[in-house]
DOTORTOR-499307 format. One record per residue (C-alpha): x, y, z; residue in one letter. Coordinates in steps of 0.02 Angstrom, whole numbers, plus 32768, in hexadecimal, padded with zeros to 4 digits. Example, Ala and Ser with C-alpha at 12.3 -4.5 7.8 and 13.67 -1.06 7.14 Angstrom:
BEGIN
+------+------+------+-------+
|    x |    y |    z | lumpa |
+------+------+------+-------+
| 8267 | 7F1F | 8186 |     A |
| 82AC | 7FCB | 8165 |     S |
+------+------+------+-------+
# end
This chain:
BEGIN
+------+------+------+-------+
|    x |    y |    z | lumpa |
+------+------+------+-------+
| CD49 | 14E4 | E893 |     M |
| CDC9 | 1460 | E8A4 |     T |
| CE50 | 1472 | E912 |     T |
| CF03 | 1453 | E906 |     I |
| CF58 | 1401 | E998 |     G |
| D003 | 1427 | E9C0 |     T |
| D096 | 13B5 | EA09 |     A |
| D053 | 13EC | EA9E |     S |
| CFB0 | 13A3 | EAA6 |     D |
| CFF1 | 12FF | EA46 |     A |
| D024 | 12BE | EAF0 |     G |
| D0D8 | 1299 | EB2E |     P |
| D157 | 126D | EAB6 |     Q |
| D1FD | 120B | EABC |     S |
| D28D | 1289 | EA87 |     E |
| D333 | 1263 | EAD3 |     L |
| D399 | 12E3 | EB3E |     P |
| D40C | 134C | EADC |     T |
| D4AA | 1304 | EB31 |     E |
| D47C | 1261 | EAEF |     A |
| D463 | 129D | EA57 |     L |
| D508 | 1307 | EA50 |     A |
| D565 | 126D | EA9F |     S |
| D513 | 11FA | EA07 |     S |
| D53B | 1266 | E979 |     E |
| D5FD | 1277 | E9CD |     A |
| D616 | 11C2 | E9B1 |     R |
| D5D9 | 11AB | E901 |     Q |
| D639 | 1244 | E8C0 |     I |
| D6D4 | 121A | E934 |     E |
| D760 | 11F5 | E8C1 |     G |
| D7F1 | 116F | E8C7 |     R |
| D8AE | 1178 | E8AE |     S |
| D8FA | 1123 | E83A |     P |
| D95A | 10BD | E8B6 |     G |
| D8A5 | 1089 | E8FA |     Q |
| D873 | 105D | E848 |     I |
| D8F3 | 0FF0 | E82D |     A |
| D8FE | 0F98 | E8DF |     W |
| D837 | 0F7E | E8C4 |     S |
| D86E | 0F22 | E824 |     R |
| D8F4 | 0EAA | E866 |     I |
| D887 | 0E77 | E8E4 |     K |
| D80D | 0E3A | E86C |     Q |
| D89B | 0DE2 | E809 |     D |
| D8A5 | 0D32 | E860 |     R |
| D93F | 0D0B | E7F2 |     V |
| D9A5 | 0DC1 | E830 |     A |
| D965 | 0D7B | E8E1 |     L |
| D9A4 | 0CD4 | E8E3 |     V |
| DA4C | 0CFF | E893 |     C |
| DA6A | 0D80 | E904 |     A |
| DA4B | 0D0E | E990 |     V |
| DACB | 0C9D | E930 |     T |
| DB4A | 0D2B | E920 |     I |
| DB34 | 0D51 | E9F2 |     V |
| DB43 | 0CA9 | EA0E |     L |
| DBE7 | 0CA3 | E9AB |     I |
| DC3C | 0D30 | E9F2 |     V |
| DC05 | 0D00 | EAA7 |     L |
| DC78 | 0C58 | EA7F |     V |
| DD0F | 0CC1 | EA42 |     A |
| DCFE | 0D2F | EAF2 |     I |
| DCEA | 0C99 | EB55 |     F |
| DD52 | 0C1D | EB00 |     A |
| DDC3 | 0BE6 | EB95 |     P |
| DD30 | 0BD2 | EC24 |     L |
| DCD1 | 0B66 | EB82 |     I |
| DD77 | 0AF8 | EB73 |     V |
| DD8E | 0AE6 | EC31 |     K |
| DCF1 | 0A9C | EC1B |     I |
| DD2B | 0A0E | EBAD |     S |
| DDDE | 09FB | EC09 |     G |
| DE3E | 09FE | EB75 |     Y |
| DEB9 | 0A87 | EB4B |     P |
| DEAF | 0AB7 | EA8A |     P |
| DF70 | 0AA1 | EA72 |     D |
| DF80 | 09FE | EAE4 |     Q |
| DFA7 | 0965 | EA84 |     P |
| DF42 | 08C8 | EAC2 |     N |
| DF81 | 081B | EA8D |     F |
| DF2E | 07C1 | EB1E |     T |
| DE85 | 07C6 | EB54 |     G |
| DE52 | 07BE | EC2F |     P |
| DE5E | 070C | EC37 |     N |
| DF03 | 070C | EBDA |     G |
| DEC7 | 06BC | EB36 |     E |
| DF07 | 0700 | EA97 |     A |
| DEAE | 079A | EA35 |     L |
| DF05 | 077C | E999 |     L |
| DF3F | 06EC | E93F |     D |
| DFF8 | 06FF | E8FB |     Q |
| DFCB | 0680 | E88F |     Q |
| DF6A | 06DD | E81A |     L |
| DFD0 | 0773 | E813 |     G |
| DF90 | 07B7 | E8BE |     G |
| DEC5 | 07D8 | E894 |     I |
| DE6A | 07CE | E91F |     P |
| DE29 | 0719 | E95D |     S |
| DD7C | 0710 | E97C |     G |
| DCEC | 0783 | E978 |     G |
| DC73 | 07B8 | E8F2 |     I |
| DCC8 | 07AF | E838 |     L |
| DD7A | 0793 | E892 |     N |
| DD60 | 084B | E8E5 |     S |
| DD91 | 080F | E9AB |     G |
| DCF4 | 0858 | E9E6 |     I |
| DCC6 | 0818 | EA9B |     S |
| DC89 | 086B | EB3A |     S |
| DD35 | 08AA | EB57 |     E |
| DD4D | 08F1 | EAA7 |     H |
| DCA5 | 093B | EA69 |     W |
| DCD0 | 0965 | E9B1 |     L |
| DD62 | 08DE | E9A0 |     G |
| DE1B | 08FB | E9AF |     I |
| DE9D | 0936 | E929 |     E |
| DF04 | 08B1 | E8D1 |     P |
| DFB2 | 0896 | E8F4 |     Q |
| DFB2 | 08F6 | E986 |     D |
| DEF8 | 08E0 | E9EF |     G |
| DEEB | 099B | E9F1 |     R |
| DE1B | 09B9 | EA46 |     D |
| DDCC | 09FE | E9A8 |     I |
| DD37 | 0A40 | EA11 |     F |
| DDC0 | 0AB1 | EA7C |     A |
| DE1C | 0AE8 | E9D4 |     R |
| DD75 | 0B03 | E96F |     L |
| DD56 | 0B87 | EA05 |     V |
| DDEA | 0BDF | EA19 |     Y |
| DDE7 | 0BEC | E942 |     G |
| DD5C | 0C59 | E956 |     A |
| DDC6 | 0CEA | E99F |     R |
| DE3B | 0D1A | E91A |     P |
| DDBA | 0D08 | E89E |     S |
| DD41 | 0D7B | E8F4 |     L |
| DDD5 | 0DDE | E924 |     L |
| DE16 | 0DF6 | E88C |     V |
| DD7D | 0E11 | E818 |     A |
| DD46 | 0E95 | E890 |     L |
| DDEB | 0EFB | E891 |     G |
| DDF9 | 0EF4 | E7E9 |     G |
| DD45 | 0F31 | E7CC |     T |
| DD52 | 0FCE | E840 |     I |
| DDF8 | 1000 | E804 |     L |
| DDA8 | 0FE8 | E73B |     A |
| DD0A | 104D | E77D |     V |
| DD72 | 10D0 | E7CB |     L |
| DDDC | 10F1 | E73D |     L |
| DD53 | 10DC | E6BA |     G |
| DCFA | 1158 | E71A |     T |
| DD7A | 11E3 | E72E |     V |
| DDB3 | 11DC | E66F |     V |
| DCFE | 11BD | E620 |     G |
| DCC6 | 1259 | E67F |     M |
| DD57 | 12D3 | E661 |     T |
| DD52 | 12A0 | E5A0 |     A |
| DCA1 | 12B1 | E58E |     G |
| DC97 | 135B | E5F5 |     Y |
| DD2B | 13C4 | E5B3 |     F |
| DD11 | 137B | E4FF |     R |
| DD9A | 13C5 | E494 |     G |
| DE4E | 1389 | E493 |     W |
| DE45 | 1343 | E537 |     V |
| DDA2 | 12CB | E4F3 |     D |
| DE27 | 12A1 | E45C |     A |
| DEA3 | 127A | E4BD |     V |
| DE50 | 121D | E538 |     L |
| DDE1 | 11C5 | E4A7 |     G |
| DE7B | 1185 | E45D |     R |
| DECC | 1141 | E4E9 |     L |
| DE21 | 10D2 | E4FA |     M |
| DE3C | 1094 | E44F |     D |
| DEDD | 1069 | E472 |     I |
| DEBB | 1010 | E50B |     M |
| DE15 | 0FAE | E4C6 |     L |
| DEA1 | 0F71 | E43B |     S |
| DF0C | 0F04 | E4AE |     F |
| DEFE | 0E51 | E4C0 |     P |
| DEBC | 0E69 | E588 |     V |
| DEE2 | 0DAB | E5AA |     L |
| DF92 | 0D92 | E54E |     L |
| DFD8 | 0E30 | E5A4 |     F |
| DF8A | 0E07 | E646 |     I |
| DFE0 | 0D5D | E638 |     M |
| E084 | 0DB6 | E5F6 |     A |
| E07E | 0E46 | E66F |     L |
| E04C | 0DFC | E71A |     T |
| E0F4 | 0D98 | E744 |     P |
| E155 | 0E31 | E701 |     V |
| E10A | 0E9B | E771 |     I |
| E10B | 0E40 | E800 |     A |
| E1D3 | 0E03 | E7DB |     D |
| E1F4 | 0EB9 | E7D0 |     R |
| E1B2 | 0EEA | E86C |     A |
| E203 | 0E72 | E8CE |     E |
| E2BC | 0E94 | E863 |     A |
| E28C | 0F52 | E885 |     L |
| E213 | 0F6E | E920 |     L |
| E252 | 0EDC | E978 |     G |
| E19B | 0E9D | E98D |     I |
| E1A6 | 0DD7 | E9A2 |     P |
| E158 | 0D73 | E8F7 |     D |
| E0C9 | 0D1D | E95F |     D |
| E017 | 0D11 | E936 |     N |
| DFE2 | 0DB9 | E99E |     T |
| E043 | 0E17 | E922 |     L |
| E002 | 0DB4 | E87D |     R |
| DF55 | 0DD5 | E8C0 |     M |
| DF8F | 0E96 | E8BC |     G |
| DFCC | 0E7D | E80E |     V |
| DF32 | 0E2F | E7C5 |     L |
| DECF | 0EBC | E811 |     I |
| DF40 | 0F3D | E7C5 |     F |
| DF3E | 0EE2 | E716 |     V |
| DE8A | 0EC4 | E709 |     L |
| DE51 | 0F69 | E73A |     G |
| DED1 | 0FB0 | E6CF |     F |
| DEA9 | 0F5A | E630 |     F |
| DDE4 | 0F67 | E66D |     G |
| DDAE | 1014 | E66C |     W |
| DDB9 | 1043 | E5B6 |     A |
| DD00 | 1003 | E58A |     Y |
| DCBB | 1055 | E618 |     L |
| DD13 | 1101 | E5F6 |     A |
| DCA4 | 10FD | E54F |     R |
| DC15 | 10E7 | E5A4 |     I |
| DC15 | 116B | E625 |     V |
| DC72 | 11E0 | E5A5 |     R |
| DBD3 | 11C5 | E532 |     G |
| DB66 | 11EF | E5BD |     Q |
| DBBA | 128A | E5FE |     T |
| DBC1 | 12D5 | E53F |     M |
| DAFD | 12D4 | E546 |     A |
| DAF9 | 12FB | E613 |     L |
| DB4D | 1395 | E5FD |     R |
| DAD8 | 13D0 | E579 |     E |
| DA4A | 13C3 | E5FF |     R |
| D9EB | 1460 | E64E |     E |
| DA2A | 142D | E6FE |     F |
| DAC8 | 1438 | E6C9 |     I |
| DAB8 | 14E0 | E67A |     E |
| DA71 | 1529 | E716 |     A |
| DAF3 | 14F7 | E77F |     A |
| DB79 | 1525 | E712 |     R |
| DB19 | 15D9 | E6EF |     A |
| DB1D | 15E1 | E7BA |     Q |
| DBD0 | 15D0 | E7B2 |     G |
| DBF8 | 152E | E7DC |     A |
| DCA8 | 14EE | E7C5 |     T |
| DCCC | 1449 | E744 |     S |
| DCFC | 13DC | E7D4 |     P |
| DC60 | 140F | E825 |     F |
| DBF4 | 13E7 | E78B |     V |
| DC4C | 1348 | E755 |     I |
| DC4E | 12E8 | E811 |     F |
| DBB2 | 1339 | E862 |     R |
| DB3E | 1353 | E7BA |     Q |
| DB79 | 12D5 | E73B |     I |
| DBB7 | 1256 | E7B2 |     L |
| DB0D | 1224 | E812 |     P |
| DAAF | 1216 | E763 |     N |
| DB3B | 1190 | E737 |     L |
| DB33 | 1123 | E7C8 |     V |
| DA9E | 10A7 | E777 |     P |
| DB10 | 1083 | E6ED |     T |
| DBA6 | 105F | E755 |     L |
| DB58 | 0FF2 | E7CE |     L |
| DB1A | 0F87 | E739 |     V |
| DBB8 | 0F88 | E6E1 |     Y |
| DC14 | 0F5A | E78B |     A |
| DB89 | 0EC8 | E7AE |     T |
| DBB7 | 0E7F | E6ED |     L |
| DC81 | 0EA5 | E702 |     M |
| DC85 | 0E31 | E7A2 |     L |
| DC5C | 0D8E | E756 |     P |
| DCDA | 0DAF | E6D8 |     A |
| DD64 | 0DEE | E743 |     N |
| DD47 | 0D42 | E7A3 |     I |
| DD42 | 0CD0 | E711 |     T |
| DDE8 | 0D2D | E6D8 |     A |
| DE45 | 0D0C | E782 |     E |
| DE05 | 0C5D | E775 |     A |
| DE5D | 0C57 | E6B9 |     A |
| DEFC | 0C9E | E704 |     L |
| DF15 | 0C33 | E785 |     S |
| DEEE | 0BA2 | E71D |     F |
| DF82 | 0BDB | E682 |     L |
| DFF0 | 0BF7 | E735 |     G |
| E000 | 0CA6 | E739 |     V |
| DF77 | 0CD5 | E7C0 |     G |
| DF8B | 0C95 | E88E |     V |
| E002 | 0C11 | E8AF |     K |
| E01C | 0B8A | E8FE |     E |
| DFF1 | 0B5A | E98E |     P |
| DF6E | 0BD0 | E97E |     T |
| DEBE | 0B78 | E958 |     A |
| DE6D | 0BD4 | E8CB |     S |
| DDEC | 0B98 | E843 |     W |
| DE48 | 0BB3 | E7BE |     G |
| DEE0 | 0B4D | E7F1 |     R |
| DE70 | 0AD0 | E840 |     M |
| DE33 | 0AB5 | E784 |     I |
| DED4 | 0AB5 | E747 |     S |
| DF11 | 0A27 | E7B9 |     D |
| DE78 | 09C7 | E78C |     A |
| DE7A | 09CF | E6E9 |     S |
| DEEC | 093D | E6E4 |     A |
| DE90 | 08E0 | E74F |     W |
| DDDC | 08E0 | E70B |     Y |
| DDDC | 082E | E6C5 |     E |
| DDF1 | 07D8 | E75C |     V |
| DDC3 | 0860 | E7DA |     D |
| DD32 | 08CC | E786 |     P |
| DCEA | 0925 | E82E |     L |
| DD97 | 094F | E847 |     F |
| DD79 | 09C8 | E7B8 |     L |
| DCB3 | 09CB | E7CA |     F |
| DCA8 | 0A39 | E872 |     F |
| DD2A | 0AD7 | E85E |     P |
| DCD1 | 0ACE | E7A5 |     G |
| DC20 | 0ACD | E7E6 |     A |
| DC5E | 0B5F | E86D |     A |
| DC9F | 0BC0 | E7DF |     L |
| DC0E | 0BB0 | E76D |     F |
| DB8C | 0BD8 | E7F9 |     I |
| DBDC | 0C6C | E836 |     T |
| DBFB | 0CBA | E787 |     V |
| DB48 | 0C82 | E751 |     L |
| DB0C | 0CE0 | E7E9 |     A |
| DB70 | 0D7A | E7C6 |     F |
| DB2C | 0D7C | E71B |     N |
| DA71 | 0D62 | E74A |     L |
| DA60 | 0DEC | E7BD |     L |
| DAC7 | 0E69 | E74B |     G |
| DA54 | 0E50 | E6C9 |     D |
| D9AA | 0E76 | E753 |     S |
| DA19 | 0F12 | E790 |     V |
| DA20 | 0F49 | E6EB |     R |
| D963 | 0F2E | E6BD |     D |
| D927 | 0F7C | E76A |     A |
| D995 | 1009 | E742 |     L |
| D94E | 102A | E693 |     D |
| D8B8 | 10AE | E698 |     P |
| D88A | 1054 | E5F8 |     R |
| D86D | 0F96 | E649 |     A |
| D7CC | 0F6A | E638 |     G |
| D7BE | 0F1C | E6F2 |     R |
| D779 | 0F46 | E797 |     G |
+------+------+------+-------+
# end
């Protein structure tokens, strides 16, 4: 008769300890939050990382502009007609264009990016300081637009009925405005009224405040439509019904239950709205209704350079390149953030 051996008769077996198996299974089933998934996708996106580094560098340049300009030694508003050895920097016989340098730009060891025609102001210093109004106005306008759009959209989508009807028509009215024309018309008017009624001088601080207000005021309606639609979908979800069944108030449901689920949408919209506002500020400064002289602005520099591009093309190239790189970096980063926060994206 054949005897069947038991497991103990087969000799020693390699078995994992119970604790090791438990920890291994825990690691295998460990979930990741949407934020962790998005961050892992962004870290794998080289374009997003390059754009993020570029944006950080531009922001640091704007913050530490006074220290950076001290290295070059030329303030942004200081005219320069003669060099360190007394040589003339501008050729008055040719209308005040820079004498020497690459393509009549005045580039030298003293002026790294050249000087402006007629007054000789250092382009590097003005380029560094020009990042400040562009980023400040764009950031302020974006924050204001996101706040207004979020509140109005959630209110309309949650309460519906006559509230949704009134706010929906308000969104339609705001979207029907020719935004750029209204901003051009309202910016100097608001600045003049603030100076006349409140005694606030019409300086560049007031101008930037007005630009932030008008960009945010005319920029919230499109986001409000998106938030309204998502709020209407979220209010029918089970966790919202459960919160209301437990006696939760409307403000609690809106700001503690619905708003956290809108954060990815708001983040994507903000990253895409920032470059649009940077371009809008540059366009307004180019047209003469943005920041005023002598404050440096990329749009103002492009406007001044448009009359000299034939004889001094680098005067137009440097502020144009700075604006192009900044807007491109924000746009590409916004696209990457949108893809990373999209659960249906086929990456990572």
